[in-house]
N, C-alpha and C positions, 0 to 999 in steps of 0.2 A: 424858872422855864416860861413862866407867863412872860417874863421881860423880854426873852428872845422871840417870843411868838408875835407881841405886840411890836417890837422892832422890825422882824421880817415883813410883817405886813405894810406898817408905814413905811418902811425904806422902799419896799416894792412898789408901792402906791405914789408916793409922793417925793421920792429921792432923798437926799441928804438935807440935813436942816442948814447946814453952810457949807461954803467952799474954801474954809480954812484952810484945811489940811491939802487940799489940792494944789492951792496957791504955792505953799510952803514946799510941797513935794517934788511938783515942777520946777520951781525956781531953783531947790538945792539939788536936784538931779541934772541939772545943765552943767556943760563942762566949763571950767573956771567960774564957776558960781561961788561966792563967798557966803551965800546965805544958809544959815543952819537954823531950824526950828528951835524955837524956845524950849527949855527942858520939860516945863508942863505939858507938852503936846508930843514929845517924841516916846518911841516905845523903849522899854526897859528889856534887859536880857535876863531879869530873873525877880522872883517875887521877893527876896531880900532888899533889892533895891528899888521895888514898886513904887513908883511916884504917880500921885494920883493926877488927874487932870485938872487944870485951874478951873474952877467954877466960873470964872469970869467970861469963859470961853462959851459957855452954854447960852442958848437963847433964853431958857428959863430954869430955874431950879429943881430939883426931883419933886419934891414936896408941892411945890406950886403947880407942877404939871399933872400930878395925880389929884390934886383937889378941883384943878380946872375941869379934866376930863371927867371924872365923877360928876362933878355939878352939870356939865353939858348932857352926860348920859341920861341923867335924871329927868333934866328938863325936856328932852327930845323924847323920851319914852313915856313919861309919868310914872316910872317906877323907880323906887329908892334901893341903893345897896342894902339898907337895913332889912328891906323886905326879904331879901336872899337867906337870911337867918332864921326866918320863921317859914319859909317856904320847904314843901316837900320835894323830893326829887323832879316830878314832872313840872309842878309850877316853877321851880329855878331854872328848869331847863327853857321853859317859855319866856321868862325875864332875860336869861342869857341869848337868847335868839333876838329879842326885841333891841338890847343893847348893841349886838352884833350888825344888827341891820343900820343902824344909825351911825358906824363908825365912820362910813365915808361923808358925813355930813358934818363931821367935827373938824373946826379949823386947826392948822398946825399940829396935827396929830403927829408930825415926825419929828417935835421938838423935844427930842429923847435923850439928849447928850448928858443934861444935867441928871435924869435919873439914872441913866446907865453909869455915868460917872460914880455917883452916890454909891449903887450896888456894888460896883467893881472895887472900890475903896473898902467896903465892908468885907467882902468877900477875900481880898487880899491877905487880910490879917487872920484867916482861918487857919486853924492848924491841922485841917484835911486837905489834904493834896488835891482832890477835885474840886474843893472848894476854891482854892488859889488858882487853879487852871480856869475855874469858872470866872473869875476875877479878869485874867487875861483876855478871855472871849468878851467879855462885857466891854472891856476897855476897846480891844478891836472895833466892836458896834459901834462904839461912841466915835472912833477914829474915822470910822466909814461914814457915820452922820455928819462928819466935818469934812467931808469930801476926799477923804484918803484914797488913792487909786489902788492901794495893795488890796488885792482879792484874798490872800491867804493870811491867816493868823500865825505867823512864823514863829512866835514865842512860845506856842502851846507846847507842853512837853519838854520845856528846858529843863537841864539838870539845874538842882538847886544846891 
């Protein structure tokens, strides 16, 4: 759930990471257009044929993104993430509040396509139905971060 919270914040504050899907979506929706999106960035209708997003479409891979954000949060606040392990509830809240206050100062916070794609591909393999639905929602967020104009995640709750 924290991935969704971060994505919602970053998308709301900074917009999409790229406009790749908006260009493809608008071109393919034009009457007479012969442009079709590559399979690596098209929606699939079920989790059995779930296609992960091509990692080359992301500005930054998920692991690199997490390392960069952690490093920047630690530099800007003077607090380390390992301090959270030792902190009591009150001290942990103070550290988390410091992290939250510096989020607007972190460059390229909206480069989440790599992380969302990675998490989506993991959840797509889940044997638990809510986990597979979570994968679809993460993939939809990744598409939105690539400029997809679709507001609704139409693949949610598809029959499997």
